[in-house]
N, C-alpha and C positions, 0 to 999 in steps of 0.2 A: 578914590576907591582903594580898598585894601589890596596890597601887593603881596602875593604869596612868597615871592622871591626874597623879600626883606623881612619876613615874619621872624619873630623871636622864637627860638627853639623852646618847645614845651617839654616838661618831664615826660618820660616814657612809661607806658603801661604795656607789659608783655603778656601775650596770651599763650595758652597751651593748645593742644590739638582738639580739645573737646568742643564740638560744634563749630570747628573752625571753617568748614566749608560754608555753612550758613552765614557766618560773619564775613567771610571773604567776598561772597557774591553780593553783599550789600545790605543784609539785615542789620538794623542799627542797635538791637538790644544785646547787651553782653552781660551774662550772669556771672556770679562769683566763681562758679565751677569752671568757667572758661579762662580764668585769669591766673597766670603763673606768678606775676609779681607786679606790685604797684609802687610808685614813688613814696618815699617816706614823707610823713607830714601832710599827706593829701587830705583836703577838706571837701565837704559837700559843695558842689558848684564849680570846683576847679576843673580846668581843661587840661587834657593830656593828649599826647600823640600815642596812638595804639599801634603796636608792632606785633606781627604774627610770630608763630613759633620758629619759622625759618628766616626771621628778620624782615619779612615783607611789611610794607607800610600800608596799614589799613585806613587810617584817617584820623581826624580830631574828634575826641569824645569828651563828654562831661561826666563827672563822678558824683555819686550819691551813696554815702555810707549807710543810709537808712532804708534804701530801696532794694527789692529783689533784683531789679535791673540795675546792676552796680555801675555800668558804663552805658551811655547812649552816644552812638556815633552821630555827630551833627554835621560834620563836613567831610567830604571824600578825600581832601588833601590834608597832609600833616601840617602841624604848626600853624593852623589857621587861627587868627585872632577873631573871636566871636564878639564883635562889637557892632555898633550901629551900621557901619558900612557893609558888614557881612549880611546882617539881617535885611538891610535895604536891597542888596543884590538878590537875595532869595525871594523877597516879596515881589520884586519887579519881574523876576522870571515866572513866578506863579501867576501874576497878573496877566502877563502876555499870553500864557497858556489859556487862561479863562477867556480872554478877549477873542482868541482864535477859535475856541470851541463852543462858546455859549451865545454867539450871534446877538450881541448887544444886551444880554440880560444884565440888569443892574443890581440884582440881589443874588448872591452866590457865596459859597465858601471859598475864601482866598487861600487859606493855609489849612491843610488837613493833616497836621502832625507828621507821622512817618511818611505818608504819601507824598509830601512835599519836602522831605529831607530835614524837617525841623521837629524831631520827636519831642512831643510834649507841648506843642503850640497849636491852638485853633484860632483862626481869624475868620469871622463871618461878616459879610457886607449886606446891609439892607438899605439900598439906595444911598442916602447921605449919612447913614449911621453905620458905624463899625463896632463890633463886639469881639473881645478876645478872651481866651483862656490860656493860662500857663499851668499845665498839669505835671510838669517836672520841676524839681527844686532848682536845677541849674538855670533853666530858662526863667523861672520865677525871680531868681536873683538878677536876671538881666532884663527885667521888665522896662526899665528906663530906656534901654537901647531899642527894645522892640517897639515901644510907643513912638520913639523918634523915627524909626523906620516906617511905621504905619503912617505917621504924619507926612513923611517925605513922599511915599508912594500914592497914598489915597487922599490926604488932606481932608478927612471927614469933618462934617459939622458936629457930629455926635460921636463920642468915643466912650464906650462902657466896658468895664472889666467885669466879666461874669465868672469869677473864680469861686463859684458856689457849688462845684460838682464834687460828688462823693469820692471819685478816684484820686483826688489830691491827697487824701489821707495816706495812700500807699507810698507817697514821697515825703511824708512827714510834714505836710502843709496844712495850714488852717484855711477854712473858707473865707473868701474876701469878695465883696461886691462893691464896686465904686464907679460913680459917674465922673469920668475925667473931663468930658465936655458935654454940655447938654443941648447945644445948638439953640439956646433960648427957650427950650421947652421945659415944662414942669415935669415932675415925676409921674403925675397922672397922665400927661400927654405921652410920655415915653412908655407908659403901660398900655397905651391904646394907639400904637404907632401905625400909620397907614403906608402900605406899599402895594405895588402891582407886579405880578410875575406871570408872564405868558397869558395875559388877558384875564387873570383872576386877581381880584382885589382882596387884601387881607388887612385886618387889624391885629397887630402883634403886641405882646407884652415883652418888651426888651429887657425888663428888669427881673421878672420872675418867670417860672415855667420851665418846661422841658427844653433840652438843647439850648439854643439862644433865641428861641421864639418860634421857629418853624423847622419842620423836617425838610431841609433843603435837599437832602439826598434822594427824596422821592419826587421831586419836581418833574423830571423827565417821565416818570411813570404815571403822573397825573395826565400828561399829554397822551401817553399810550392808552389810558383808559378812555379818553375822549374819542380817540380813533376807533376803539372797539365798539363804542356805543353807536357809532354811525351805521353799524350793520343792522341795527334794530329799527323797526318802524315805531315801536314804543317799548319802554323798558322800566321795570321797577328795580331799584338798586338798594342793596343792604351794605352799609359800610361799618364793619365792626372796628372798634378801637379808633374812632374817627378823629380824635384829638380836636383841633380847632377847625376841622372841616376840609382838609386838603383834597382827598379823593371825593368827598361828598360834593364839594363846590364844583370840581371838574365835571362830575357826572351831571349835576343839576343844570349846568350851563349848556349842555347839549339839548337840542330841540327834541330829540327822540326820547328823552328821559321823562317819564310821567311823574315819578316820585322817588325820593331818596330818604331812607331811614338811617340815621347815624347813631351809633352807640358809643358812649364813653362814660367812665365812672367818675370823672371829675366835673363838678358843677361849674367850675371856672371855664373848663374847656367847652362845655355845653353852651354856656353864655356867650363865649367868644365865637363859637360856630354859628349860633343863631344871629349874632351881630354881623358876621361875615356873609351869611346868606342874604341878609337884608341889604348889605352893602353892594352885593352883586345882583340884587333884584330877583333872587330865586327863592325867597323865603316861603312862597306858597307851595313850592315843590318839596321842601325839606322838613323833616321831623327829627329833631335830635333828642335822644332819650338818655337820661342819666341812669346807667346800670352797669354792673360788671358784665363784660362781654361774654364770659363763660356762662354765667348764671342766666343771662338773657337768652342766649342760644339754646341752653338746655331746656328752659321753660318753653320756648317757642317750638322747638323741635319735638318735644314730648306731647304738645297739645294737638290732639287729632281734630277736635271740633273747631278750634279757632286758628288753626295753623295757616299762616300766610306764606306764600312762596315768592321767590324773586328770580328775575332774569339775570341779574349780576350780583355776586356776593364777593366782597373784598375783605380779606383777612390780613391785617397789618398789625399784629400784636407787638407789645414791647418784648425785649429780649427775655426769654425764659431762662437763659443760662449764661453766666459770665465766665465760667471755666469748664474744663472737660469733665470734672468730677460730678457735675450736676446734669450732664447731658441726658442720662437715662430717664430721670424724672421729667425733664423738659420734653422728651419724645412722647411720653404718655399724655402730657398736656396738649401738645401739638396735634396728636392723633384725635383726641377727644374733640378738640376744636373743629377739625376737619369733618369728623363724622356728623357733628351737629349742623355744620354749614351745608354739607351736601344734602342733608335731609330737607333743607329749606330752598335748595336750588332747583329750579324747574328743568325738565328736559329741554334741550335747546339753549340752556343758560350757560353762563360763563363764570368760572371761579378764578379770581386773582388772589394768589397767596404769597406771602412774603415772610422771610426770616431775616432779622437784623443781627443775628448772632454768628460770629465767625465759626463757632463750634458746631453749628447746624449747617453743614455744607449742602451743595446741590443734590448729591446722591441721597443724603439723609432726608432732605425735604421731599424729594420725589418718592422715596419709600414710604414716608408718612402718608402722603396723598394716596399712594397705591393701596396701602392697608385700609385706609378709611373708605376707599372706593369699594373694596371687597366687602367690608362690614355693611355698607349701605346698598350694595348691589348697584352701584353707579358705574355706567360705562363712560369712561373719560378719554378724551383725546388731548394731548398736550399740543397747544397751538402757538405758544410763544414763551420766551424767557426774558426776564428783566433783571437789571442790576442797578446799583446806585448811580446817581447822576454824574456827569463828567467832571463836575467840580470837586468830586471825591475820588481822586484818581486811584485806579487799581494798579499796584506795582507788582510785577511777577515775583520778585525776590522777597516780597513781604506778604505772605499769605493772609495775615491779619487785615491787610488793607482791602481785601475783598470780603466784606462782611454782609452786605445787603444783597440778597438774591431772591428772585421771585419767579413764579411760573403761572401761565394762563392755561386753563383747562376748559374745554367744551364738553358739556354733558349731553350725551346722545340719548 
């Protein structure tokens, strides 16, 4: 294992006082405006030791001349060699945390970028399959070491590189998708890969689709939904933005659920959700509809004659805003969504609502629901709050690591 005491001294990058408190307490992103001086001849991917304006040692960072995030702190110690040994150490620590928190779960996120100290790396485990993404140029250049570390810690039968995400372009990276190990399976089999999480069976597409196949950050909230449904003698459930059926399947598996309507605009997701319902033996309870969630809610809530109401409504839309400049428009969209949903929610019913954008915080989400309740004359009581599953750690000094938040409301 790598020994810090014998590490080779790295070139020094010196910071100024701009945002120094944020960096000192452990936020890994360093922008150009915070840098006083950089070593000559520094190239994208190079590692440096970061020194504060008073000479304090911040840690080891990697450089990207093409990114707004000029330096990313990867290690809290200076002069750290970012090699296979170091990545293996980080992956082992992350694995031990998941083992202690997830009670034997075999599908989970192993590395969640900044949350696990490796800014720009995602590693997801789906039983004997491991998928990874390198969204920073420096870690992309160290893919060989990362793959070796994954092999050491996990020894997966299947290893897939899913570097087909849009945010790689901000680091000057091209999209890449590669099957490093197929475990004896064809691409068709990898596109219809079977797993089981917390009693729910899924068929995932490991090669295409959102995230790396499943919204692992919502798994704990699927369990929360099942507990809520136990309060009903019978319930009709509406799952907007249902993807491949996460919340819908959790609801349908409860005996108290009469029927689940899932809405998604992707035909591929609808097909996968139907297949997953059949896999779990709940296809008779489920109806998945291909439609834009906004348009469907608008049509249904405006229909007086044929309006159907629900005991439970779930709103889990994609992120409406990727930066603070588009928040105002996103708020209008969120409010419209909640107004329509509340019109379809029965008195005595429950609304579960989520935002996966860091820029829509708890207070903003609450205010959206409050304004929608006024517009619809709905008397709501907040009965619970949710956040991302424990394999997506929330780190206090990195506000961006707390991105998924949700609330549960009872309609009186």
